[in-house]
Every structure is written in C-alpha cells, then in structure tokens.
C-alpha positions as CSV (number, residue, x, y, z in Angstrom):
1,A,59.0,-5.8,-70.4
2,Q,59.6,-7.2,-67.0
3,S,57.0,-5.9,-64.5
4,D,59.7,-4.5,-62.1
5,L,61.2,-2.5,-64.9
6,V,57.8,-1.1,-65.9
7,Q,57.2,-0.2,-62.2
8,A,60.6,1.6,-62.2
9,A,59.8,3.5,-65.4
10,V,56.4,4.6,-64.1
11,A,58.0,5.8,-60.8
12,A,61.2,7.1,-62.4
13,T,63.3,5.0,-60.0
14,G,66.2,2.6,-60.3
15,P,67.6,2.6,-63.9
16,F,65.1,5.4,-64.7
17,E,66.1,7.7,-61.9
18,G,66.4,11.3,-63.1
19,A,64.1,10.7,-66.0
20,S,60.5,11.9,-66.2
21,P,58.0,9.3,-64.9
22,A,56.5,7.2,-67.8
23,G,53.0,8.2,-67.0
24,G,51.8,7.3,-70.5
25,L,52.6,3.6,-70.2
26,R,49.5,1.3,-70.2
27,S,49.3,-2.5,-69.5
28,L,47.7,-4.8,-72.0
29,L,48.4,-8.3,-70.7
30,S,51.0,-10.3,-68.7
31,L,52.5,-13.5,-70.1
32,Q,54.9,-15.9,-68.5
33,T,56.4,-15.4,-65.0
34,E,60.2,-15.2,-64.8
35,M,60.8,-16.8,-61.4
36,V,63.5,-16.4,-58.8
37,T,65.1,-19.9,-58.9
38,V,67.6,-20.7,-56.2
39,L,69.5,-23.9,-57.1
40,V,71.5,-25.9,-54.7
41,R,73.4,-29.2,-55.5
42,G,71.8,-32.3,-54.2
43,D,74.7,-32.9,-51.7
44,V,74.4,-29.5,-50.0
45,P,72.4,-30.1,-46.8
46,V,70.0,-27.1,-46.8
47,T,66.2,-27.0,-46.8
48,R,65.6,-23.3,-46.1
49,F,67.1,-20.1,-47.6
50,G,68.3,-19.0,-44.2
51,E,70.6,-22.0,-44.1
52,L,72.7,-20.6,-46.9
53,K,74.3,-18.2,-44.4
54,G,78.1,-18.7,-44.4
55,R,78.1,-20.3,-47.8
56,I,79.5,-19.2,-51.2
57,V,76.7,-17.8,-53.3
58,S,76.4,-16.5,-56.9
59,L,74.1,-13.5,-57.1
60,G,74.9,-12.3,-60.6
61,P,77.1,-9.6,-62.1
62,E,77.2,-6.2,-60.3
63,G,74.6,-3.8,-61.6
64,S,72.6,-6.5,-63.4
65,A,68.9,-7.1,-63.1
66,L,69.8,-10.5,-61.8
67,R,72.0,-9.1,-59.0
68,K,69.3,-6.6,-58.0
69,G,66.7,-9.3,-57.9
70,A,68.9,-11.6,-55.9
71,Q,69.8,-8.9,-53.4
72,R,66.0,-8.3,-52.9
73,V,65.6,-11.9,-52.1
74,V,68.5,-11.9,-49.7
75,E,67.2,-8.8,-47.8
76,A,63.7,-10.2,-47.6
77,H,65.2,-13.2,-45.7
78,G,66.8,-10.9,-43.2
79,L,70.3,-11.4,-44.6
80,T,73.0,-9.2,-46.2
81,E,75.8,-10.1,-48.5
82,K,78.2,-10.0,-45.5
83,D,76.4,-13.1,-44.1
84,F,77.8,-15.2,-46.9
85,R,81.3,-16.6,-46.9
86,R,81.8,-15.2,-50.4
87,V,79.6,-13.6,-53.1
88,E,80.4,-14.3,-56.7
89,G,79.2,-12.2,-59.6
90,L,78.8,-14.9,-62.2
91,A,76.8,-14.4,-65.4
92,P,73.9,-16.8,-65.9
93,D,75.8,-18.8,-68.5
94,Q,78.6,-19.4,-66.0
95,Q,76.5,-20.5,-63.0
96,V,75.7,-24.1,-63.9
97,E,79.3,-25.1,-64.3
98,A,80.4,-23.3,-61.1
99,L,77.5,-24.8,-59.2
100,C,78.2,-28.4,-60.3
101,D,82.0,-28.0,-59.9
102,G,81.4,-26.9,-56.3
103,H,82.7,-23.4,-56.7
104,V,79.4,-21.9,-55.5
105,E,76.7,-23.5,-53.3
106,P,73.8,-21.9,-54.5
107,A,73.3,-20.2,-57.8
108,I,70.3,-17.8,-58.3
109,F,68.5,-17.5,-61.6
110,I,65.5,-15.4,-62.7
111,V,64.0,-17.4,-65.5
112,A,60.8,-18.7,-67.0
113,H,60.3,-22.5,-66.8
114,P,61.2,-24.9,-68.3
115,N,64.7,-23.5,-68.7
116,G,67.7,-25.2,-70.3
117,A,70.3,-24.1,-67.7
118,V,68.1,-25.3,-64.8
119,R,67.6,-28.6,-66.5
120,E,71.3,-29.0,-67.1
121,A,72.1,-28.4,-63.5
122,M,69.5,-30.9,-62.4
123,Q,70.9,-33.5,-64.7
124,S,74.6,-32.8,-64.1
125,C,74.7,-32.5,-60.3
126,A,71.3,-33.3,-59.0
127,A,70.6,-29.7,-58.3
128,V,67.2,-28.8,-56.8
129,P,65.3,-25.5,-56.5
130,L,65.0,-24.2,-52.9
131,A,61.7,-22.8,-51.7
132,L,61.7,-19.3,-50.5
133,D,60.5,-18.7,-46.9
134,P,56.8,-17.7,-46.6
135,G,57.6,-14.6,-44.6
136,A,60.1,-13.4,-47.2
137,M,57.6,-13.9,-50.0
138,E,55.0,-11.9,-48.1
139,I,57.5,-9.0,-47.8
140,M,58.3,-9.2,-51.5
141,T,54.8,-9.4,-52.9
142,P,52.6,-6.5,-51.6
143,A,49.3,-6.0,-53.3
144,G,49.8,-4.1,-56.6
145,G,53.6,-4.7,-56.6
146,A,55.8,-5.8,-59.4
147,L,56.6,-9.2,-57.8
148,I,54.1,-12.0,-57.8
149,R,53.9,-15.4,-56.1
150,A,54.8,-18.3,-58.3
151,L,55.7,-22.0,-58.3
152,V,58.6,-23.6,-60.1
153,P,56.6,-26.4,-61.7
154,A,57.5,-29.9,-61.1
155,A,56.0,-30.9,-64.4
156,A,58.7,-28.9,-66.2
157,Y,61.6,-31.2,-65.1
158,P,61.8,-35.0,-65.0
159,G,62.2,-36.3,-61.5
160,M,61.3,-33.1,-59.7
161,P,58.9,-34.3,-57.0
162,A,56.8,-31.2,-56.2
163,D,56.2,-27.6,-57.2
164,V,58.5,-25.2,-55.3
165,P,57.1,-21.8,-54.0
166,T,59.0,-18.7,-55.1
167,V,58.3,-15.2,-56.5
168,G,58.8,-13.7,-59.9
169,V,58.3,-10.9,-62.3
170,A,55.7,-11.0,-65.0
171,A,56.6,-10.5,-68.7
172,V,54.2,-7.7,-69.5
173,L,52.9,-6.4,-72.8
174,V,52.7,-2.6,-72.5
175,A,51.7,0.2,-74.9
176,P,51.5,4.0,-74.9
177,D,48.3,5.6,-73.9
178,T,48.0,7.0,-77.4
179,L,47.1,3.5,-78.7
180,A,43.5,3.7,-79.8
181,E,41.0,2.0,-77.4
182,G,39.6,-0.1,-80.3
183,E,43.1,-1.3,-81.3
184,A,44.0,-2.3,-77.8
185,Y,40.6,-4.0,-77.5
186,Q,41.0,-6.0,-80.7
187,F,44.6,-7.0,-79.8
188,T,43.7,-8.2,-76.3
189,R,40.6,-10.0,-77.5
190,A,42.6,-11.8,-80.2
191,V,45.3,-13.0,-77.8
192,L,42.7,-14.3,-75.3
193,A,40.6,-15.9,-78.0
194,G,43.8,-17.6,-79.5
195,L,45.2,-18.7,-76.2
196,D,45.5,-22.4,-77.1
197,E,47.5,-21.5,-80.1
198,L,49.7,-19.1,-78.1
199,R,50.4,-21.8,-75.4
200,A,51.6,-24.2,-78.2
201,E,54.2,-21.7,-79.4
202,H,56.7,-22.2,-76.6
203,P,57.0,-24.3,-73.5
204,V,57.2,-21.3,-71.2
205,L,53.8,-20.2,-72.5
206,A,52.1,-23.6,-72.0
207,T,50.6,-22.8,-68.6
208,L,49.3,-19.3,-69.3
209,D,46.2,-18.6,-67.2
210,P,43.9,-15.9,-68.7
211,R,42.7,-14.7,-65.3
212,R,46.3,-14.1,-64.2
213,M,47.1,-12.5,-67.5
214,V,44.6,-9.7,-66.9
215,T,45.3,-9.1,-63.2
216,E,48.9,-9.9,-62.2
217,G,52.0,-7.9,-62.8
218,L,50.1,-5.0,-64.4
219,V,51.8,-2.2,-62.5
220,A,51.1,0.4,-65.2
221,P,47.4,1.4,-65.5
222,Q,45.5,-1.0,-67.6
223,H,44.6,0.3,-71.1
224,P,40.9,0.8,-71.3
225,G,40.6,-1.2,-74.5
226,A,42.4,-4.2,-72.8
227,L,40.2,-3.9,-69.8
228,R,37.1,-3.9,-72.0
229,A,38.3,-7.1,-73.6
230,A,39.0,-8.7,-70.2
231,R,35.5,-7.8,-69.0
232,E,33.9,-9.1,-72.1
233,A,35.6,-12.4,-71.5
234,A,34.3,-12.4,-67.9
235,L,37.8,-12.5,-66.5
236,V,37.4,-9.4,-64.3
237,P,34.3,-7.6,-62.8
C-alpha cells in the first residue's frame, strides 16, 4: 500500500474518515518510491515550480489520489488552483498526449521510475522533470510522515543530465498485528537476504536500498518480527 494511504488508515482520515482507526496495521518493509514528477515540455521556459503560475496545468481527476497529491504539492509551494490559468483533470494515460500537443503546460504524475509514460513524453516533446522547491519539500516531509524525499534518477532515462529533487510516497508492505513474530521475521529476513534477486525482478526495484527499506515510509508501527530481522542485519540500532 502507498504510505500516505497507510497513514490515513491508521488515523482514520481522508478516504477512511468515519471508520475505526486501523490500529492493528504493522509495517514490514518499504519498497520503491512513487515520486511526484512534474513534467514540462522543453519549450516551456520555467525552471521553478512557482513559475507555473498563470499556466494551464493537469492535476489529475477530481477525487483521485493523483489529484490529492498534486494539490498538496501546489499548496506547499504557496499556490492555489486559482493561481493557474486553467486546471485540467486528465487521467494519467491522457496526460502525455495533452502535454506534447500543448494543451497543458505541465502534467503531474506520481510514479516509480523508470516509467513508460514519462519516457514517452521525454522522447516525444523533450519533456523534462521540474525540481520541487527546497522549502516546499521541507513542508511536505516532516519526520515520521508519509512523504519522503526522493530523486527522479537521471540513469532511468537516456539524455537526462542530472537527478531531479522531489518527494514521493513509499510502496509499503504491511501486515496485521496478528501475524506471528516468527513469520514476520522469516519473511523480512528472506527479502533482505534475497535483495539482489528482487532488484532484478523489475526496473523500479533496481535501486532498492536496504537501510531505506527498514526506516522510510513506515508510518504504521513496525512489526516486532520485521524489526528483529532489520537489527540482525545491522540496518537499525
């Protein structure tokens, strides 16, 4: 599950408002980071997120997780939707065409990298990821929060000159607190021991860092079995 949804479930907020807090959720490990990726065409003369003011933006469909995440980014930069010339609610699979055709001027994605849509936009209309402002990232990533700092990796896309700072949500493996400590320990130990094999399974897993996997995005309490495995691997005190 995405770390922000886990946080909402634990606190009974957002889509879980009115439900009982999910106090029995326990974190095992985090995997890839799904990053806020603000794409602008190569011919759009902006270098900072604040310079998007007055432009046509795509923030995702109303009520979607993409829209909520994009709104959070906009607010952290001191803007509101009224600061844009127009806000479109395009689905992720519509955004590349709209961006490259000039119907929107940036498009916002929340994806792990490498990503096919991002690659297509880069190849079709020289789109580039826009770095988020340091102050905005500070606001969005408090200690223990669901959002974490991340880098859109240059190595994921041909011709991209440098990593781009952003924030993202972790894909987190969670379990109920009824999972036996020994089972959680064996599972976590096996994943960490077989990390090279796991990295080879999919490009978005290729850069998994074991220290980040046992510390970042774990907004639900860590399962004692998972914590034991992490300590045994000398990844946490």
